[in-house]
C-alpha positions in Angstrom: -11.1 68.1 -10.7 -13.7 66.1 -8.7 -15.6 67.9 -5.9 -17.1 65.8 -3.1 -16.5 62.3 -1.7 -15.0 59.7 -3.9 -17.4 56.8 -3.2 -17.5 53.6 -5.2 -20.8 54.7 -6.7 -19.3 58.0 -7.8 -16.3 56.3 -9.4 -18.6 54.0 -11.4 -20.6 57.0 -12.5 -17.6 58.9 -13.6 -16.1 55.9 -15.5 -19.4 55.0 -17.3 -18.6 55.4 -21.0 -22.2 56.1 -21.9 -23.5 58.2 -19.0 -20.3 59.6 -17.4 -16.9 61.0 -18.5 -15.7 57.5 -19.4 -12.5 56.0 -18.0 -10.7 52.8 -16.9 -10.3 54.3 -13.4 -10.0 57.4 -11.3 -6.9 58.9 -9.8 -7.3 61.1 -6.8 -4.4 63.5 -5.9 -4.0 63.7 -2.2 -1.1 64.6 0.2 0.5 61.4 1.6 0.3 62.8 5.1 -3.5 63.0 4.7 -4.2 59.6 3.4 -3.7 57.7 6.6 -2.4 54.1 6.9 -2.0 53.6 3.1 0.6 56.3 3.0 2.4 55.4 6.2 6.1 55.5 6.0 6.3 56.6 2.4 8.7 59.5 1.7 6.7 61.3 -1.0 4.6 64.4 -0.8 1.8 63.2 -3.0 -0.2 59.9 -2.9 -2.0 58.4 -5.9 -5.4 57.1 -4.6 -6.4 54.8 -7.5 -9.8 53.3 -8.0 -10.8 50.8 -10.7 -13.8 51.6 -13.0 -16.1 49.4 -10.8 -15.2 51.5 -7.8 -12.9 49.0 -6.1 -9.6 50.2 -4.6 -6.4 49.0 -6.5 -2.8 48.9 -5.4 -1.2 50.4 -8.5 -1.6 51.6 -12.1 1.6 52.0 -14.2 0.0 54.2 -16.9 -1.9 56.0 -14.2 1.2 57.0 -12.3 2.7 58.6 -15.4 -0.5 60.6 -15.9 -0.4 61.4 -12.2 3.1 62.8 -12.6 2.2 64.8 -15.7 -0.6 66.4 -13.7 1.7 67.3 -10.8 4.2 68.8 -13.2 1.7 70.8 -15.2 0.0 72.2 -12.1 3.3 73.2 -10.5 2.9 70.6 -7.7 6.2 68.9 -8.6 9.5 69.9 -10.3 10.0 67.7 -13.4 13.7 68.7 -13.6 14.3 66.3 -10.7 13.0 62.7 -9.9 9.5 62.9 -8.6 8.5 60.3 -5.9 4.8 59.3 -5.8 3.4 57.3 -3.0 1.0 54.4 -3.9 -0.6 51.4 -2.2 2.3 49.4 -3.8 5.0 51.7 -2.3 6.8 54.7 -3.7 7.3 54.9 -7.4 9.9 57.4 -8.7 9.2 59.2 -12.0 11.9 60.8 -14.2 10.9 63.2 -16.9 12.8 63.1 -20.2 15.1 66.1 -20.5 13.6 67.4 -17.2 10.7 68.8 -19.1 7.0 68.6 -18.1 5.9 67.5 -21.7 8.3 64.7 -22.5 8.2 60.9 -22.0 8.2 59.7 -18.4 10.2 56.8 -17.0 8.9 55.1 -13.9 10.9 52.9 -11.5 8.2 50.2 -10.9 10.2 48.4 -8.3 11.1 44.8 -8.0 8.9 42.2 -9.7 7.9 39.0 -7.8 7.7 35.9 -10.0 5.4 33.6 -8.0 5.2 30.5 -10.2 3.1 28.8 -12.9 -0.7 29.0 -13.1 -3.3 28.9 -15.9 -6.1 31.0 -17.3 -9.1 30.1 -19.5 -11.6 31.8 -21.8 -14.5 29.6 -22.5 -13.3 26.1 -23.3 -9.7 27.2 -24.1 -7.0 27.4 -21.5 -3.4 28.4 -21.4 -0.4 28.1 -19.1 0.4 31.4 -17.4 3.1 32.9 -15.2 2.1 34.5 -12.0 3.9 37.9 -11.7 3.3 40.5 -9.0 4.1 44.1 -9.8 2.5 45.4 -6.6 -0.7 44.0 -8.1 -1.3 40.5 -9.4 -0.9 39.4 -13.0 -1.2 36.2 -15.0 0.8 36.3 -18.3 -0.2 33.8 -21.0 1.6 33.4 -24.4 -0.9 32.7 -27.2 -0.7 32.0 -30.9 -2.9 34.9 -31.8 -4.3 37.8 -29.8 -7.7 37.0 -31.2 -7.6 33.7 -29.3 -8.7 35.5 -26.1 -12.0 36.4 -27.8 -13.9 39.6 -27.0 -12.8 39.6 -23.3 -16.2 40.8 -22.2 -15.9 38.7 -19.0 -12.9 38.1 -16.8 -10.9 35.0 -17.9 -11.2 32.1 -15.5 -8.3 31.7 -13.0 -7.5 29.8 -9.9 -9.2 31.6 -7.0 -6.7 30.0 -4.5 -3.9 31.8 -6.4 -5.7 35.0 -6.9 -8.3 35.4 -4.2 -8.7 39.1 -4.9 -8.9 38.7 -8.7 -6.2 39.1 -11.3 -5.1 41.1 -14.3 -4.7 38.7 -17.2 -2.3 39.4 -20.2 -2.4 37.6 -23.5 0.9 37.9 -25.4 2.3 37.2 -28.8 5.8 37.7 -30.1 6.5 40.2 -32.8 10.3 39.9 -33.0 13.4 39.9 -30.9 12.6 41.6 -27.6 9.3 42.8 -29.1 5.9 41.5 -28.0 2.3 42.6 -28.3 -0.5 42.1 -25.8 -4.1 42.4 -24.8 -5.2 42.7 -21.2 -8.3 42.2 -19.1 -7.9 44.2 -15.9 -9.8 43.2 -12.8 -12.4 45.8 -12.0 -12.2 47.4 -15.4 -12.5 44.8 -18.1 -10.4 44.9 -21.3 -8.4 48.1 -21.5 -6.3 49.6 -24.2 -3.3 49.8 -22.1 -2.0 48.5 -18.7 1.4 49.6 -17.5 1.9 47.1 -14.7 0.6 44.4 -17.1 3.2 45.4 -19.7 5.9 45.2 -17.0 4.7 41.7 -16.0 4.7 40.7 -19.7 8.3 42.0 -20.1 9.3 39.9 -17.1 7.7 36.8 -18.4 9.3 37.3 -21.9 12.7 38.1 -20.5 12.7 34.9 -18.4 11.5 32.8 -21.3 14.2 34.3 -23.5 16.9 34.1 -20.8 17.6 37.7 -21.8 20.4 39.5 -19.9 19.5 42.2 -17.5 19.5 45.6 -19.1 17.7 44.3 -22.2 14.9 46.7 -23.3 11.7 45.2 -24.6 9.2 46.9 -26.8 5.6 46.1 -25.7 2.8 47.0 -28.0 -0.7 47.6 -26.6 -3.8 48.7 -28.4 -3.3 52.1 -26.9 0.3 52.6 -27.8 3.9 51.3 -27.1 5.9 51.1 -23.9 9.7 50.4 -23.5 10.5 48.3 -20.5 13.8 47.2 -19.0 14.9 45.0 -16.1 18.0 46.4 -14.4 20.9 44.6 -12.9 19.7 45.6 -9.5 16.3 44.0 -10.1 14.2 47.1 -10.9 11.7 47.4 -13.7 11.9 50.7 -15.6 8.9 51.6 -17.8 9.1 54.5 -20.3 6.2 55.9 -22.3 4.1 59.0 -22.9 1.4 60.6 -20.7 -1.0 63.0 -22.4 -3.7 65.0 -20.9 -6.6 65.1 -23.5 -9.2 67.1 -21.6 -9.9 68.8 -18.3 -12.8 70.1 -16.4 -14.8 70.1 -13.2 -17.6 67.7 -12.2 -20.1 67.7 -9.4 -21.4 64.2 -10.4 
């Protein structure tokens, strides 16, 4: 629970891992009717107001929307026995709780991916071909020989500013087996994170296209923070399934 205005400065203070709570971002729960233009036309009671760790506003967070749904269910703000729509800056995302229970895995319909062509990314003197995939927010997916090739990822990988004028989430991917990949990600506004749901979806899209995998194939995507299962349906929807766990709660006046 956060009391007071959610300014960029406050978000940065909350997300500071040394002087604040520590986080990759902040999710604000607000009624869609009260959010204004960002929620206009969206048929969902609740809006996920997501901010990156640097205080900037972001369109979408795939892991965040599952945590958002878990919070709604645990607080009695949504019924997990039925699909739960959540409004975001990337449109309505519909959550389905496994077994209709508030404590099971959650599947999110992440919508239709947009594959926007080839690009490239670089870290230092090394560069890789990448695929531009939009999941409501921008991604550059690069397949590498080893996840260590990306280095420490303390700084944002270089990218084409004409392709990504507002920055980009960059995924580095290796294959682990049939329909099984692992990844690291540098998220714009947050740095390297242990998991990125929209990034994992973009990775699945890139892998499925490279494999010419039939629609309905489920991919396992391993991230430092855990594993997600992602499928691409016949009607062009990306379905992401994974856990969402609340590890602590409290009230801050910071």
